C-alpha positions as CSV (number, residue, x, y, z in Angstrom):
1,X,218.6,25.0,173.9
2,X,217.7,23.1,170.8
3,X,218.8,24.2,167.3
4,X,216.5,23.5,164.4
5,X,218.4,22.5,161.2
6,X,216.6,23.0,158.0
7,X,218.0,21.3,154.8
8,X,216.8,21.7,151.3
9,X,215.5,18.1,151.4
10,X,213.4,19.0,154.6
11,X,212.0,22.1,153.0
12,X,211.0,20.3,149.9
13,X,209.4,17.6,152.0
14,X,207.6,20.2,154.2
15,X,206.2,22.2,151.3
16,X,205.4,19.4,149.0
17,X,201.7,19.5,148.2
18,X,199.6,16.4,148.9
19,X,197.9,14.8,145.9
20,X,194.8,12.7,146.6
21,X,195.3,9.1,145.7
22,X,193.2,7.9,142.8
23,X,191.7,4.6,143.4
24,X,190.3,2.1,140.9
25,X,186.8,2.9,142.0
26,X,187.4,6.6,141.3
27,X,188.6,5.8,137.8
28,X,185.5,3.7,137.1
29,X,183.2,6.4,138.4
30,X,184.9,9.0,136.3
31,X,184.8,6.9,133.2
32,X,181.1,6.1,133.6
33,X,180.2,9.7,134.3
34,X,182.2,11.0,131.3
35,X,180.5,8.4,129.1
36,X,177.1,9.3,130.3
37,X,177.7,13.0,129.9
38,X,179.0,12.4,126.3
39,X,176.0,10.3,125.4
40,X,173.7,13.0,126.9
41,X,175.5,15.7,125.0
42,X,175.1,13.9,121.7
43,X,171.4,13.3,122.4
44,X,170.8,17.0,122.9
45,X,173.2,18.4,120.3
46,X,172.7,16.1,117.3
47,X,168.9,16.7,116.9
48,X,169.5,20.5,117.0
49,X,172.2,20.2,114.4
50,X,170.1,18.0,112.2
51,X,167.1,20.4,112.5
52,X,169.3,23.4,111.6
53,X,170.9,21.5,108.6
54,X,167.4,20.4,107.4
55,X,166.2,23.9,107.4
56,X,168.3,24.6,104.3
57,X,166.9,21.6,102.4
58,X,163.8,21.0,100.4
59,X,161.3,18.2,101.4
60,X,162.6,16.0,98.6
61,X,166.2,16.4,99.8
62,X,165.2,15.6,103.4
63,X,163.5,12.3,102.3
64,X,166.2,11.3,99.8
65,X,169.2,11.9,102.2
66,X,168.2,12.9,105.7
67,X,171.7,13.1,107.1
68,X,173.5,14.6,104.1
69,X,174.5,18.2,103.8
70,X,172.3,20.5,101.7
71,X,173.1,20.6,98.1
72,X,172.9,24.4,98.2
73,X,172.7,26.6,101.3
74,X,169.8,28.9,100.5
75,X,167.6,31.0,102.8
76,X,164.4,30.3,100.8
77,X,162.9,28.2,103.7
78,X,163.6,31.0,106.2
79,X,162.0,33.6,103.9
80,X,158.9,31.4,103.4
81,X,158.6,30.8,107.1
82,X,159.2,34.4,108.1
83,X,156.8,36.0,105.7
84,X,154.3,33.5,104.4
85,X,153.8,31.6,107.6
86,X,153.7,34.7,109.8
87,X,156.7,33.7,111.9
88,X,158.1,37.2,111.6
89,X,155.2,39.0,113.2
90,X,154.9,36.3,115.9
91,X,158.6,36.6,116.6
92,X,158.3,40.4,117.2
93,X,155.2,39.8,119.4
94,X,157.2,37.3,121.4
95,X,160.0,39.7,121.9
96,X,157.6,42.5,123.1
97,X,155.7,40.2,125.4
98,X,158.7,38.4,127.0
99,X,160.8,41.6,127.3
100,X,158.0,43.6,128.9
101,X,157.1,40.7,131.3
102,X,160.7,40.2,132.1
103,X,161.3,43.8,133.1
104,X,158.1,44.0,135.2
105,X,158.7,40.7,137.0
106,X,162.3,41.4,137.8
107,X,161.5,44.8,139.3
108,X,158.5,43.5,141.3
109,X,160.2,40.3,142.3
110,X,163.3,42.0,143.5
111,X,161.4,44.5,145.6
112,X,159.2,41.8,147.1
113,X,162.1,39.5,147.8
114,X,164.0,42.4,149.4
115,X,161.2,43.3,151.7
116,X,160.5,39.7,152.8
117,X,164.2,39.0,153.4
118,X,165.2,42.2,155.2
119,X,162.1,43.2,157.1
120,X,160.1,41.4,159.8
121,X,156.4,42.3,160.0
122,X,153.2,40.6,160.8
123,X,152.3,38.3,157.9
124,X,155.7,38.3,156.2
125,X,156.2,34.6,156.6
126,X,152.7,33.9,155.4
127,X,153.3,35.9,152.3
128,X,156.6,34.1,151.7
129,X,155.0,30.7,152.0
130,X,152.2,31.7,149.7
131,X,154.8,32.6,147.2
132,X,156.3,29.1,147.6
133,X,152.8,27.6,147.2
134,X,152.6,29.4,143.9
135,X,155.5,27.3,142.6
136,X,153.6,24.1,143.3
137,X,150.3,25.1,141.9
138,X,149.7,23.5,138.4
139,X,149.3,26.3,135.8
140,X,146.7,24.4,133.9
141,X,144.3,24.5,136.9
142,X,144.4,28.3,136.7
143,X,143.5,28.6,133.0
144,X,139.7,28.8,133.5
145,X,139.7,31.4,136.3
146,X,142.3,33.4,134.3
147,X,140.1,33.3,131.3
148,X,137.2,34.9,133.0
149,X,139.3,37.4,135.0
150,X,140.9,38.7,131.8
151,X,137.6,38.7,130.0
152,X,136.0,40.9,132.7
153,X,139.1,43.2,132.6
154,X,138.9,43.5,128.8
155,X,142.3,42.0,128.4
156,X,141.4,38.7,126.9
157,X,143.2,37.9,123.6
158,X,145.5,40.9,124.0
159,X,149.2,41.2,124.4
160,X,148.9,43.3,127.7
161,X,146.8,40.5,129.1
162,X,149.4,38.0,128.1
163,X,152.1,40.1,129.7
164,X,150.1,40.3,132.9
165,X,149.7,36.6,133.1
166,X,153.4,36.0,132.4
167,X,154.3,38.3,135.3
168,X,152.0,36.4,137.6
169,X,153.4,33.1,136.4
170,X,157.1,34.0,136.9
171,X,156.8,36.1,140.1
172,X,156.8,33.3,142.7
173,X,160.0,31.7,141.3
174,X,161.7,35.1,141.1
175,X,160.9,35.9,144.7
176,X,162.0,32.5,145.9
177,X,165.3,32.7,144.0
178,X,166.2,36.2,145.1
179,X,165.1,35.8,148.7
180,X,168.3,34.0,149.6
181,X,170.5,36.6,147.9
182,X,169.0,39.5,149.8
183,X,168.9,37.5,153.0
184,X,172.7,36.8,152.9
185,X,173.7,40.5,152.4
186,X,175.2,42.0,155.6
187,X,173.0,44.4,157.5
188,X,176.0,46.7,158.1
189,X,175.8,47.9,154.5
190,X,172.2,49.0,155.1
191,X,173.2,50.8,158.3
192,X,176.1,52.5,156.5
193,X,173.8,53.7,153.8
194,X,171.3,55.1,156.4
195,X,174.1,56.9,158.1
196,X,175.1,58.5,154.8
197,X,171.5,59.8,154.5
198,X,170.2,57.3,151.9
199,X,166.5,56.5,152.2
200,X,164.8,53.2,151.7
201,X,164.4,53.5,148.0
202,X,167.9,54.8,147.3
203,X,169.4,52.1,149.5
204,X,167.5,49.4,147.6
205,X,168.2,50.7,144.0
206,X,171.7,52.0,144.4
207,X,173.2,49.8,147.1
208,X,171.4,46.5,147.6
209,X,170.2,45.8,144.1
210,X,173.7,46.0,142.5
211,X,175.0,43.6,145.1
212,X,172.4,41.1,144.1
213,X,173.4,41.2,140.4
214,X,174.4,37.6,140.3
215,X,171.0,36.4,141.4
216,X,169.3,38.9,139.1
217,X,171.2,37.5,136.1
218,X,170.4,33.9,137.0
219,X,166.7,34.4,137.5
220,X,166.4,36.7,134.4
221,X,167.8,33.9,132.2
222,X,165.6,31.3,133.8
223,X,162.5,33.5,133.3
224,X,163.5,34.2,129.7
225,X,163.7,30.5,128.9
226,X,160.5,29.7,130.6
227,X,158.5,32.6,129.1
228,X,159.9,32.2,125.6
229,X,159.0,28.5,125.4
230,X,155.5,29.0,127.0
231,X,152.7,27.4,125.0
232,X,149.8,26.6,127.3
233,X,149.2,30.1,128.5
234,X,149.1,31.8,125.0
235,X,146.9,29.0,123.6
236,X,144.4,29.3,126.5
237,X,144.0,33.1,126.9
238,X,145.3,34.5,123.6
239,X,143.7,32.1,121.1
240,X,142.1,34.9,119.0
241,X,144.6,37.6,119.7
242,X,148.0,38.5,118.2
243,X,150.0,35.2,118.2
244,X,153.3,34.7,119.8
245,X,156.0,32.4,118.4
246,X,154.9,29.2,120.0
247,X,151.3,29.7,118.8
248,X,152.3,30.5,115.2
249,X,154.7,27.6,115.0
250,X,151.9,25.1,116.1
251,X,149.4,26.7,113.7
252,X,152.0,26.6,110.9
253,X,152.6,22.9,111.5
254,X,148.9,22.1,111.7
255,X,147.7,24.1,108.6
256,X,149.9,22.1,106.2
257,X,147.9,19.0,106.5
258,X,149.4,16.2,104.4
259,X,151.4,18.5,102.2
260,X,154.1,19.4,104.8
261,X,156.9,21.6,103.7
262,X,159.5,20.2,106.0
263,X,162.2,22.6,105.0
264,X,160.1,25.7,106.0
265,X,158.9,23.9,109.1
266,X,162.5,23.2,110.2
267,X,163.4,26.8,109.4
268,X,160.5,28.0,111.7
269,X,161.7,25.7,114.5
270,X,165.3,27.1,114.0
271,X,164.0,30.7,114.4
272,X,162.3,29.6,117.6
273,X,165.4,27.8,119.1
274,X,168.2,30.1,117.9
275,X,167.4,33.1,120.3
276,X,167.4,30.7,123.3
277,X,170.8,29.3,122.3
278,X,172.3,32.7,121.7
279,X,171.1,33.9,125.2
280,X,172.5,30.8,126.8
281,X,175.9,31.0,125.0
282,X,176.3,34.7,125.9
283,X,175.4,34.4,129.5
284,X,176.5,30.8,130.4
285,X,179.5,31.9,132.4
286,X,177.5,34.4,134.4
287,X,174.7,31.9,134.9
288,X,177.1,29.2,136.2
289,X,178.8,31.6,138.5
290,X,175.5,33.0,139.8
291,X,174.0,29.6,140.5
292,X,177.1,28.4,142.4
293,X,177.2,31.7,144.4
294,X,173.5,31.3,145.2
295,X,173.9,27.7,146.4
296,X,176.9,28.5,148.5
297,X,175.0,31.2,150.3
């Protein structure tokens, strides 16, 4: 019969966590990666800060001292861009179009992804692959057919027509992104909901959809960024209709000719960029967690 003797030294040796050894190569890789990330951060942030700072200057101040702080922080450029250049109305149009398209595409995309991921029927794989093919189809090749389709429907140069095209543009990506989330959810939950008397619609909206909230948050942010910055689609099918922000900004920059009011132009650019930054800053933690959860699945 053997007796095990445990001493404080043996316990500390047994429970001592192992720390991975850091080699010289790891240090070099870490230093290079941190340097590259720092340079990339400066490349992205400094132009944004310079644009925002220049939006409070006059054109003469910008040419006299481009990198100096404004002599006086006034909102005259923002007032001029918002009212005189029509950025205000275009901003409201963009909010209406993007919000409506986002709600529609999230509901339709979630329902389509749920059916394709949870049910097996004839043609389901073909529909899924067609959705994937929509991601690879260049959007500019569809402009001419879309133009005539919307013209025949009476939706050309209208905000409802633009919303409809935005929905079709974002739907394949939404289905592709949410497919893996619904596919990974356990079937036991669906069976338990059925035993409790829940129908298909109630199971989807009250049980499965809340469980896919991380994926919904991620794809909603990506769709918002893509639709808010969209330029080709509004210019092609909404040239004579109510302008959205990207259209009005391009028209404002083009109508100045040689007498460019750079302060007002930078103010208009800031109005376009600031909502995107606000959305990302508010939802960045949720976005990072959602993407990591989706990739782990």
